C-alpha positions in Angstrom: 14.5 304.9 88.9 14.5 302.0 92.1 10.1 302.3 92.3 10.1 301.8 88.2 12.4 298.7 88.9 9.9 297.4 91.6 7.6 297.9 90.0 8.5 295.7 86.9 9.8 292.7 89.2 6.1 292.7 91.0 4.3 293.0 87.3 7.2 289.9 86.7 6.1 288.2 89.9 2.4 288.6 89.1 2.2 287.2 85.8 4.8 284.0 86.0 2.4 282.7 89.2 1.4 279.3 87.7 -2.4 279.1 87.8 -3.5 276.6 90.0 -6.4 274.4 89.3 -9.5 274.5 91.2 -11.4 271.1 93.0 -15.3 271.1 92.8 -16.9 268.1 94.6 -19.3 266.5 93.2 -21.4 264.0 95.7 -23.6 261.1 94.9 -26.1 260.7 97.3 -30.1 259.7 96.8 -29.4 258.4 93.1 -28.8 261.1 91.8 -25.7 264.2 92.0 -25.5 267.1 93.6 -25.8 269.2 90.8 -27.1 268.4 87.6 -24.1 270.9 85.6 -21.1 272.1 86.3 -18.4 274.6 84.5 -14.8 274.3 85.3 -11.7 275.5 83.6 -9.6 273.5 81.4 -7.4 271.7 83.6 -9.5 271.6 86.9 -10.5 268.4 88.5 -13.8 267.0 90.1 -14.1 264.3 93.3 -16.8 262.3 93.5 -17.5 261.2 96.5 -20.1 258.6 96.8 -22.5 259.3 99.8 -24.7 256.8 99.2 -25.1 253.8 101.0 -24.8 251.7 97.5 -21.9 251.1 95.0 -21.7 253.6 92.2 -19.4 253.3 88.6 -19.2 256.5 87.0 -18.2 257.2 83.5 -18.4 259.6 80.3 -17.8 258.5 77.0 -17.8 262.1 75.8 -15.2 262.7 73.0 -11.3 264.4 75.1 -12.9 264.1 78.5 -14.0 259.6 78.4 -13.2 258.4 81.6 -14.3 255.7 84.4 -14.5 255.7 87.8 -14.8 251.9 87.9 -16.4 250.6 91.1 -16.8 252.7 93.8 -18.2 251.7 96.9 -20.0 253.7 99.7 -17.9 255.8 100.9 -15.0 256.2 98.3 -14.0 259.6 96.1 -12.2 259.5 92.8 -10.5 262.3 91.2 -10.8 263.3 87.6 -9.1 266.1 85.9 -10.5 267.5 82.7 -8.4 268.2 80.1 -10.4 268.9 76.8 -12.7 272.3 76.3 -16.1 271.3 75.6 -19.0 269.1 77.5 -18.7 266.0 79.2 -21.7 264.0 79.9 -21.2 262.2 82.9 -23.3 259.2 84.1 -23.6 255.8 86.6 -23.1 252.7 84.9 -25.4 251.4 87.4 -28.1 253.5 87.6 -28.5 255.5 84.0 -30.6 257.6 86.2 -28.1 260.0 86.9 -26.4 262.0 84.8 -24.6 265.1 85.2 -23.2 267.6 82.4 -19.4 269.1 83.1 -18.7 272.3 80.5 -15.2 272.8 80.8 -14.3 276.6 79.4 -10.4 277.3 78.5 
C-alpha cells in the first residue's frame, strides 16, 4: 500500500512540474544571423546578440510574432519571446539581406 501511494505521489509531482521555456541565442556577425532557420517551442525566447562592430535593428512583421528591438548597438542583446505557433520572418531594418526564419511549434 505504501509503495502504491509513493508511486502516485511521484507521478503527481512529475506531471505537475511546470515546463521551463528555453532560450536560443542568435548572434549577428558579419552582417548576417548565426543561423538561417531555427525551430523553437511556443513560449521560448530568442536572444539576439549583436557581435558586429556596427548597429542592427532586428524586427519581424509576422502575424502573431511581430516585434522590433529598435537600435541595437555593438555588444547589445535583446530577448524576444515567441508566443504564437507558426513561422516568423526576421530581418534587420538596416541590412535587408540579413534574414532568419523562426519556426514556432507547440
